[in-house]
N, C-alpha and C positions, 0 to 999 in steps of 0.2 A: 463326030458331031459338028454341026455348024455353030457359028457364034451365037445365033439366036437360041438354039436348043441348049447350048452350054450355059448361057445366061439364065434360062428358065430353070434348069436343074440346080444351079448354084443358088438362085433366089429361093427356090422351093426348100432346099436343104437349110438355108439360113432361117427361113420362117419357121420350119419345124423345130430347129434347135433352139430358137428363141422361145417358142411356145413351151418346150420341155423345161427350159430354165425358169420361165415365169411360173409354171406349175409347181416346180420344186420350191421356189421361194414362197409361193402362196401357202404351201403345206409345211413350211418351216424346215425344209431339208437343207443340209449343208454340204451334201455330196450327191453326185449322180453316178451310178455304176453302169458300166456298159459291158456287154459280153458278146462273144462270137456265137451267132446262132446258126451258122452254116452247118448243115448235116446234124442238127441237134437230135433228131429222132434216132440217128444211128449211134449217137453217143450216150443215150439214156436207156438204161435197162428197163425192160418191161413196157416200153412205149409202143411196141409193135401192135398191140391190141387196139390202139387209137387211130391207126392209119385208115384212111378212107379207101 
């Protein structure tokens, strides 16, 4: 990636993370949980029926 694209990506991620933090504070949350969603359909039993 070029410098301009890298700046855009970093700026976008920064804005999204700040928005998530502001929403958590607005709802009185004191923790934000994250999880790995890669291949989540493969890891969840019975989810095959929801595939498109």
